C-alpha positions as CSV (number, residue, x, y, z in Angstrom):
1,M,0.0,0.0,0.0
2,A,1.6,3.3,-1.1
3,I,1.6,6.5,0.8
4,V,0.1,9.2,-1.3
5,N,2.2,12.3,-1.3
6,D,0.3,15.5,-2.0
7,S,2.1,17.1,-5.0
8,S,-0.9,18.6,-6.8
9,G,-1.1,21.8,-4.8
10,S,1.3,24.5,-5.5
11,Q,3.7,25.5,-2.8
12,M,2.2,28.0,-0.4
13,A,3.4,31.5,-0.1
14,N,5.8,31.7,2.8
15,N,5.7,35.3,3.9
16,E,2.0,35.5,4.6
17,Y,0.9,36.3,8.1
18,M,3.7,38.7,8.8
19,D,3.0,42.2,10.1
20,E,4.8,44.9,8.2
21,D,6.8,45.9,11.3
22,D,7.1,42.3,12.5
23,D,10.3,40.3,12.7
24,E,10.3,37.2,10.7
25,P,11.6,32.8,11.9
26,G,12.7,24.8,16.1
27,E,13.5,20.6,17.1
28,V,10.2,18.8,16.7
29,I,8.3,18.8,20.0
30,E,6.1,15.8,20.6
31,S,2.8,16.2,22.5
32,A,3.6,13.2,24.7
33,P,6.8,12.3,26.5
34,P,9.2,9.8,24.8
35,L,8.3,6.1,25.0
36,R,10.0,4.1,27.7
37,V,11.3,0.6,26.9
38,G,8.4,-1.8,27.2
39,E,5.8,1.0,26.8
40,E,3.2,0.9,24.0
41,R,1.4,3.9,22.5
42,E,-0.7,4.7,19.5
43,I,0.9,6.9,16.8
44,R,-1.0,10.1,16.1
45,D,-4.5,8.6,16.3
46,S,-3.6,6.5,13.2
47,G,-4.5,3.1,14.8
48,I,-0.9,2.1,14.6
49,K,0.5,1.0,18.0
50,K,4.2,1.2,18.8
51,K,6.0,-0.7,21.6
52,L,9.6,0.3,22.3
53,L,11.9,-2.7,22.7
54,K,15.3,-1.0,22.5
55,R,16.2,2.7,22.5
56,G,18.0,4.2,19.5
57,I,20.8,6.7,19.5
58,R,20.8,10.5,18.9
59,W,17.5,12.3,18.1
60,E,17.2,12.2,14.3
61,T,14.5,10.2,12.6
62,P,14.1,9.4,8.8
63,N,11.7,11.4,6.7
64,Y,9.4,10.7,3.7
65,G,11.6,9.8,0.7
66,D,14.7,8.7,2.7
67,E,16.3,5.4,1.9
68,V,16.2,3.2,5.1
69,T,17.8,-0.1,5.9
70,V,16.0,-2.3,8.4
71,H,15.6,-5.8,9.8
72,Y,12.0,-6.9,10.3
73,V,9.9,-9.9,11.4
74,G,6.2,-9.9,10.4
75,T,3.8,-12.0,12.5
76,L,0.1,-12.5,12.9
77,L,-1.5,-11.9,16.3
78,N,-1.5,-15.7,16.9
79,G,2.3,-15.6,16.6
80,T,2.6,-17.1,13.1
81,N,5.6,-15.7,11.3
82,F,4.8,-14.7,7.7
83,D,7.8,-12.7,6.6
84,S,11.3,-12.0,8.0
85,T,14.7,-10.6,6.9
86,R,16.2,-12.4,9.9
87,D,15.8,-15.8,8.2
88,N,18.7,-15.2,5.8
89,D,20.3,-12.3,7.7
90,Q,19.8,-9.9,4.8
91,P,18.5,-6.4,5.8
92,F,15.9,-4.8,3.6
93,T,16.6,-1.3,2.0
94,F,13.8,0.8,0.6
95,K,12.4,4.3,0.2
96,L,10.0,5.5,2.8
97,G,6.5,6.5,1.4
98,Y,6.9,4.9,-2.0
99,G,4.6,1.9,-1.4
100,E,7.3,-0.7,-1.0
101,V,6.0,-1.8,2.4
102,A,2.7,-1.5,4.3
103,K,1.7,2.1,4.8
104,G,1.6,1.6,8.5
105,L,5.2,0.3,8.5
106,D,6.3,3.4,6.6
107,M,4.6,5.7,9.2
108,G,6.1,3.7,12.1
109,I,9.7,3.7,10.8
110,M,9.5,7.5,10.5
111,T,9.2,7.7,14.3
112,M,12.4,5.6,14.9
113,K,16.0,6.6,15.8
114,K,19.1,4.8,14.5
115,G,19.6,1.4,16.3
116,E,16.1,1.5,17.7
117,V,14.0,-1.7,17.9
118,A,10.2,-1.4,18.1
119,L,7.1,-3.6,17.7
120,F,4.4,-2.1,15.5
121,T,0.8,-3.4,15.5
122,L,-1.0,-2.4,12.3
123,P,-4.8,-2.3,11.8
124,P,-6.3,-3.7,8.6
125,E,-6.4,-0.4,6.8
126,M,-2.6,0.1,7.3
127,V,-1.7,-3.4,6.0
128,N,-0.7,-4.0,2.4
129,V,-2.4,-7.2,1.5
130,D,-2.1,-6.8,-2.3
131,G,-0.1,-9.7,-3.5
132,G,0.7,-10.7,0.1
133,S,0.6,-13.9,1.9
134,D,-2.7,-15.9,2.4
135,K,-1.8,-15.9,6.1
136,V,-2.0,-12.1,6.2
137,A,-5.3,-12.0,4.2
138,S,-7.0,-14.4,6.8
139,D,-5.8,-12.2,9.7
140,P,-5.2,-8.7,8.5
141,V,-4.1,-7.3,11.9
142,V,-0.4,-7.9,11.9
143,Q,2.7,-7.0,13.9
144,F,6.2,-6.1,12.7
145,E,9.3,-6.1,14.9
146,V,11.6,-3.6,13.3
147,E,15.2,-2.7,13.8
148,L,16.3,0.6,12.1
149,I,19.9,-0.1,11.1
150,S,20.6,3.1,9.2
151,W,19.2,5.5,6.6
152,I,20.4,7.8,3.8
153,I,18.8,11.2,3.5
154,V,17.3,11.7,0.0
155,V,16.6,15.2,-1.2
156,D,14.7,16.2,-4.4
157,V,16.9,19.3,-5.0
158,C,14.6,21.0,-7.5
159,K,11.3,19.5,-6.4
160,D,10.7,18.0,-9.8
161,G,12.7,14.7,-9.7
162,G,15.4,16.2,-11.9
163,I,18.2,16.1,-9.3
164,I,17.9,13.5,-6.6
165,K,20.6,13.8,-3.9
166,R,21.5,10.9,-1.5
167,I,23.6,12.1,1.4
168,L,26.3,9.5,1.8
169,E,28.3,11.4,4.5
170,K,27.0,14.4,6.5
171,G,28.9,17.7,6.5
172,Q,30.7,19.2,9.5
173,N,28.4,22.1,10.3
174,D,25.2,23.8,9.2
175,N,26.8,26.4,6.9
176,Q,25.9,26.2,3.2
177,P,27.3,28.2,0.3
178,S,25.2,30.8,-1.5
179,E,25.1,32.1,-5.0
180,L,28.1,34.4,-4.8
181,D,30.5,32.1,-2.9
182,E,33.6,30.4,-4.2
183,V,33.6,26.6,-3.7
184,L,36.1,23.8,-3.9
185,V,34.6,20.5,-4.9
186,K,35.5,17.0,-6.0
187,Y,33.3,15.0,-8.4
188,Q,33.1,12.0,-10.7
189,I,30.4,11.9,-13.4
190,M,29.2,8.7,-14.9
191,L,26.7,7.5,-17.4
192,A,24.0,5.0,-16.4
193,D,26.2,2.1,-17.5
194,G,29.1,3.2,-15.3
195,T,31.2,4.9,-18.0
196,I,33.2,7.8,-16.4
197,V,32.8,10.9,-18.5
198,A,34.4,13.5,-16.2
199,K,36.5,13.6,-13.0
200,T,38.2,16.4,-11.1
201,P,41.9,16.4,-10.4
202,E,43.0,14.9,-7.0
203,G,42.9,18.4,-5.3
204,G,39.4,19.2,-6.7
205,V,38.3,22.2,-8.8
206,Q,37.4,25.7,-7.6
207,F,34.7,28.0,-9.1
208,Y,32.1,30.6,-8.2
209,I,28.6,29.2,-7.9
210,K,27.1,32.1,-9.8
211,D,29.3,31.3,-12.8
212,G,28.2,27.7,-12.9
213,H,30.5,24.7,-13.8
214,L,30.1,22.1,-16.5
215,L,26.4,21.4,-16.1
216,P,23.5,23.1,-14.2
217,A,23.1,20.3,-11.7
218,L,26.4,20.9,-9.9
219,A,25.7,24.5,-8.9
220,K,22.1,23.7,-7.8
221,A,23.2,20.7,-5.7
222,I,26.2,22.4,-4.1
223,K,24.0,25.1,-2.7
224,T,22.2,22.4,-0.6
225,M,25.5,20.9,0.8
226,K,27.6,21.5,3.9
227,V,31.4,21.5,4.1
228,G,32.7,17.9,4.1
229,E,29.4,16.5,2.8
230,K,29.6,13.7,0.3
231,A,26.6,12.9,-1.9
232,N,25.4,10.9,-4.8
233,L,23.3,12.7,-7.5
234,I,21.0,11.1,-10.1
235,V,20.6,13.8,-12.7
236,Q,18.0,13.9,-15.5
237,P,19.0,15.3,-18.9
238,Q,17.4,18.7,-18.3
239,Y,19.9,19.4,-15.6
240,G,22.7,17.6,-17.4
241,F,23.6,18.0,-21.0
242,G,20.1,18.0,-22.4
243,D,19.1,16.6,-25.8
244,L,22.3,17.7,-27.4
245,G,24.8,15.7,-25.4
246,K,28.4,16.7,-25.1
247,E,31.7,16.3,-27.1
248,I,34.8,17.7,-25.3
249,G,38.2,16.7,-26.5
250,T,40.3,14.5,-24.2
251,T,39.0,15.6,-20.8
252,L,35.5,14.2,-21.3
253,S,34.2,11.1,-23.0
254,S,31.3,11.6,-25.4
255,I,28.0,12.1,-23.7
256,P,25.0,10.9,-25.7
257,P,21.9,13.1,-26.0
258,N,19.3,12.8,-23.3
259,S,21.6,11.0,-20.9
260,A,20.9,10.6,-17.2
261,L,24.0,11.0,-15.1
262,D,25.3,9.4,-11.9
263,I,27.5,11.9,-10.0
264,N,29.5,11.4,-6.8
265,L,30.1,14.9,-5.3
266,E,32.0,16.3,-2.3
267,L,32.0,19.9,-1.0
268,V,35.6,20.3,0.3
269,S,35.3,23.9,1.3
270,F,34.0,27.3,0.4
271,K,34.8,31.0,0.8
272,R,32.1,33.4,1.6
273,V,31.6,36.2,-0.9
274,M,29.5,39.3,-0.1
275,D,28.1,42.1,-2.3
276,V,28.8,44.8,0.3
277,C,26.7,47.6,-1.3
278,S,24.2,45.3,-3.0
279,D,25.1,46.9,-6.4
280,S,28.1,44.6,-7.4
281,K,30.5,47.6,-7.0
282,V,32.2,46.3,-3.8
283,I,32.7,42.6,-3.6
284,K,34.2,41.1,-0.4
285,K,35.6,37.6,-0.2
286,I,36.2,36.3,3.3
287,L,39.5,34.4,3.3
288,E,39.2,33.4,7.0
289,E,36.3,33.8,9.3
290,G,36.7,36.1,12.3
291,E,35.9,34.9,15.8
292,S,33.6,37.7,17.1
293,L,30.0,38.2,16.3
294,V,30.4,41.9,16.6
295,A,31.5,44.0,13.7
296,A,33.5,47.2,14.2
297,D,31.7,50.6,14.0
298,E,33.2,53.2,11.6
299,G,36.1,54.9,13.4
300,A,35.8,52.7,16.5
301,A,37.8,49.7,17.7
302,E,35.9,46.4,17.8
303,K,35.1,45.1,21.3
304,A,35.8,41.5,22.2
305,P,32.9,39.4,23.5
306,W,34.1,39.5,27.1
307,E,34.2,43.3,26.9
308,L,30.5,43.7,26.3
309,N,28.1,44.2,29.2
310,S,24.6,42.8,29.1
311,E,23.0,45.9,27.6
312,E,25.7,46.2,24.9
313,R,25.2,42.6,24.0
314,I,21.4,43.0,23.7
315,M,21.9,46.2,21.5
316,T,24.3,44.3,19.3
317,A,21.9,41.4,18.9
318,G,19.1,43.8,18.0
319,K,21.2,45.5,15.3
320,I,22.1,42.1,13.7
321,K,18.4,41.1,13.7
322,E,17.5,44.3,11.9
323,E,20.2,43.6,9.3
324,G,18.5,40.2,8.8
325,N,15.1,41.9,8.4
326,V,16.5,44.1,5.6
327,L,18.0,41.1,3.8
328,F,14.7,39.2,4.1
329,K,12.7,42.0,2.6
330,S,15.2,42.2,-0.3
331,G,14.7,38.4,-1.0
332,K,18.1,37.3,0.4
333,Y,16.7,34.6,2.6
334,Q,19.8,32.5,3.2
335,R,21.8,35.5,4.3
336,A,18.9,36.7,6.4
337,G,18.7,33.3,8.1
338,K,22.4,33.5,9.0
339,K,21.9,36.9,10.7
340,Y,19.1,35.4,12.9
341,D,21.3,32.5,13.7
342,K,24.1,34.9,14.7
343,V,21.7,36.7,17.1
344,L,20.7,33.4,18.7
345,T,24.3,32.3,19.1
346,S,25.1,35.6,20.9
347,L,22.2,35.1,23.3
348,I,22.6,31.3,23.6
349,I,22.9,31.1,27.3
350,C,21.0,33.6,29.4
351,V,21.3,32.6,33.0
352,Y,19.0,34.1,35.6
353,I,20.5,32.5,38.7
354,D,18.1,33.4,41.4
355,R,15.2,31.8,39.5
356,C,17.3,28.9,38.2
357,Y,16.0,29.8,34.8
358,M,18.1,28.9,31.8
359,F,18.0,28.7,28.1
360,L,20.5,26.2,26.8
361,D,20.9,25.2,23.2
362,T,22.8,22.1,22.1
363,W,26.0,21.4,23.9
364,M,27.8,21.5,20.5
365,I,27.9,25.3,20.5
366,E,28.0,25.8,24.2
367,L,31.8,26.6,24.2
368,Q,31.5,29.0,21.4
369,A,28.7,30.9,23.2
370,A,30.5,30.9,26.5
371,D,32.6,33.9,25.5
372,Y,29.4,36.0,25.4
373,V,28.3,35.3,28.9
374,S,31.1,36.2,31.4
375,E,30.7,35.1,35.0
376,D,29.9,38.6,36.2
377,I,27.1,39.3,33.7
378,S,23.5,38.5,34.5
379,F,20.3,39.8,32.9
380,G,17.9,41.8,35.0
381,D,14.1,41.3,34.7
382,E,13.6,43.8,31.9
383,Q,16.7,42.5,30.0
384,Q,15.5,39.0,30.4
385,K,12.3,40.0,28.7
386,Q,14.2,41.6,25.9
387,V,16.4,38.5,25.4
388,K,13.3,36.3,25.3
389,A,11.6,38.5,22.8
390,L,14.7,38.6,20.6
391,R,15.0,34.8,20.6
392,V,11.3,34.3,19.7
393,Q,11.5,36.9,16.9
394,C,14.6,35.4,15.4
395,W,13.2,31.8,15.6
396,L,10.1,33.0,13.8
397,N,12.1,35.0,11.3
398,G,14.4,32.0,10.7
399,A,11.4,29.8,10.1
400,A,10.1,32.2,7.5
401,C,13.5,32.1,5.8
402,S,13.5,28.3,5.9
403,L,10.0,28.2,4.3
404,K,11.3,30.4,1.5
405,L,14.3,28.1,1.0
406,D,12.1,25.0,1.0
407,D,13.8,23.7,4.2
408,F,10.6,22.5,5.9
409,K,12.3,20.4,8.5
410,E,14.3,23.4,9.8
411,A,11.1,25.6,9.7
412,I,9.4,22.9,11.9
413,K,12.4,22.9,14.3
414,L,12.4,26.7,14.7
415,C,8.6,27.1,15.2
416,S,8.7,24.2,17.7
417,K,11.3,26.1,19.8
418,V,8.9,29.1,19.9
419,L,6.0,26.9,21.0
420,V,8.1,25.5,23.9
421,I,8.1,29.1,25.3
422,E,4.8,30.4,24.0
423,S,2.6,27.4,23.3
424,Y,-0.1,29.5,21.7
425,N,2.1,31.7,19.5
426,I,-0.2,32.0,16.4
427,K,2.6,32.8,14.0
428,A,4.6,29.7,15.1
429,L,1.5,27.6,14.7
430,Y,0.8,29.0,11.3
431,R,4.3,28.6,9.9
432,R,4.7,25.1,11.3
433,T,1.3,24.2,9.7
434,Q,2.8,25.4,6.3
435,A,5.9,23.3,6.8
436,F,3.9,20.2,7.8
437,M,1.7,20.6,4.8
438,E,4.6,20.9,2.4
439,N,6.0,17.7,4.0
440,A,2.7,16.0,3.4
441,D,2.2,15.5,7.2
442,L,-1.5,16.6,7.0
443,D,-2.5,15.2,10.4
444,L,0.0,17.3,12.3
445,A,-0.8,20.3,10.2
446,E,-4.5,19.9,11.3
447,L,-3.6,19.8,15.0
448,D,-1.6,23.1,14.7
449,I,-4.2,25.0,12.6
450,K,-7.0,24.0,15.0
451,K,-4.9,25.3,17.9
452,A,-4.4,28.5,16.0
453,L,-8.1,28.9,15.5
454,E,-8.6,28.6,19.2
455,V,-6.4,31.6,19.7
456,D,-7.9,33.7,16.9
457,P,-11.1,32.2,15.4
458,G,-11.6,35.1,13.0
459,N,-8.1,35.2,11.5
460,R,-8.3,35.4,7.7
461,E,-5.0,33.8,6.9
462,V,-5.6,30.9,9.3
463,K,-9.0,30.2,7.8
464,L,-7.5,30.2,4.3
465,I,-4.8,27.7,5.2
466,L,-7.4,25.5,6.9
467,K,-9.4,25.5,3.6
468,T,-6.3,24.5,1.7
469,L,-5.6,21.8,4.2
470,K,-9.1,20.3,3.9
471,Q,-8.7,20.3,0.1
472,R,-5.5,18.3,0.3
473,Q,-7.0,15.9,2.8
474,A,-9.9,15.3,0.5
475,E,-7.5,14.6,-2.4
476,R,-5.5,12.2,-0.3
477,N,-8.6,10.4,0.8
478,Q,-9.8,10.0,-2.8
479,Q,-6.5,8.6,-3.8
480,D,-6.5,6.2,-0.8
481,A,-10.0,5.1,-1.6
482,K,-9.1,4.4,-5.3
483,L,-6.0,2.5,-4.1
484,Y,-8.0,0.4,-1.7
485,A,-10.6,-0.3,-4.3
486,N,-8.0,-1.6,-6.8
487,M,-6.3,-3.6,-4.0
488,F,-9.5,-5.4,-2.8
489,S,-10.7,-5.9,-6.4
490,S,-7.5,-7.8,-7.2
491,S,-7.9,-9.8,-4.0
492,T,-11.5,-10.8,-4.9
493,R,-10.5,-11.9,-8.4
494,D,-7.8,-14.1,-6.9
495,S,-10.3,-15.6,-4.5
496,M,-12.7,-16.4,-7.3
497,V,-10.0,-18.2,-9.3
498,A,-9.0,-20.2,-6.3
499,N,-12.6,-21.3,-5.6
500,K,-13.1,-22.3,-9.2
501,K,-9.9,-24.3,-9.1
502,M,-11.0,-26.2,-6.0
503,K,-14.3,-27.2,-7.6
504,V,-12.5,-28.5,-10.7
505,E,-10.1,-30.5,-8.5
506,G,-13.1,-31.9,-6.5
507,K,-14.8,-33.2,-9.6
508,N,-11.6,-34.9,-10.8
509,S,-11.2,-36.7,-7.5
510,D,-14.7,-38.2,-7.8
511,G,-14.0,-39.4,-11.3
512,Y,-16.1,-36.8,-13.1
513,G,-14.9,-34.9,-16.1
514,K,-12.4,-37.6,-17.3
515,C,-12.3,-38.9,-20.8
């Protein structure tokens, strides 16, 4: 049974529901606490029950379209084993949401962490019986014990299937190059039959993204990568060499027209390039990143982080946020997002000791942030309110940037951070709804939009997005109904053939029908 991904609707505008003077932007927050080993719980009112048998590691979970590798054992409720990868010790690799396994199993695996083992109980409507075992058809409620071994993140770079990126090795940080930046990459380009048609020298090749290199797919894919990331690209002809192919002397083999390409790509490093005056008259290339978040004023010496008092630090963060707002309004969403990140880093740890109240982001950036909170600095009541407001504004602004850049997972993460602090923040609910809908997670989108309506029942934008959501849910239900009808029609035909065969065999055993 396939999962139906809503691709019919156009992508929603991402800057709706923003006041003119408002500041634009969390980790996914579950409504219930994490499962304990041995505990069982239903997943999102879907009828699927999950029992945790062994905890996984880290916090990441696979998403729709990712390529997962699992071990599983399928059993009926009476304990009969009907399918297992354990029998021959060969894990199964497949893409989530493409109908390669039962729909319920797809949904269950999306809640798992690496190394986790869980037992899923699937109701009849979540079981793929089309072409399945007779044992399953006679007892449609089944259980799967699943171990999530690993997964590869799969990204549809252009949202049209033209460039499919499989992340083989994650990058070192969250920084990605933008249009103006100079990148150093290594690649190997092959035809579908494995013939190598292009390969960089051992040290790689350097170029500016805006100038492009060799074929359109490279620049488009590189803008989605992080330093140190290694990926495999499957590139269709429109992003390769098109219907003309390519003939280039001795450096490249001949590329036939309309050739799909298989590319192994690594982003070795990149240097940030800035259009200082936004008119291409002053171009600045950063050869080495500085350590401070604070830029020098004209005619004034730059202060080191430990030289800033709490008021200066809040003022600096506010200025950086305003720079981000200007960039957002001019359509430079990636650069705007980095400004908001810079604000959040500078305010990463705000300790209010006498109330034991702390904001702590991930330990990975704790040391970097420590320079900005010296031991003798604490925020007073009013300053604490300012810090909280800045963080909420920058998370919301960052989410708006992520929506514009089609990074829906990051938008969900940022909005969720806001909702931890302000559970009824209508902008966070609205933007997380947008991200959930674009990820085809319509059930979670419905929960958020209903909560938003509780806050502001008359809000026009909220009503409009609810209408769009209902349309997508109706389309999904129609597609599911058609799928189920075809599935059970096939099952009925198979049953009729089997009954007819049994009657014929019965006659033969009694001596009828023989010559």
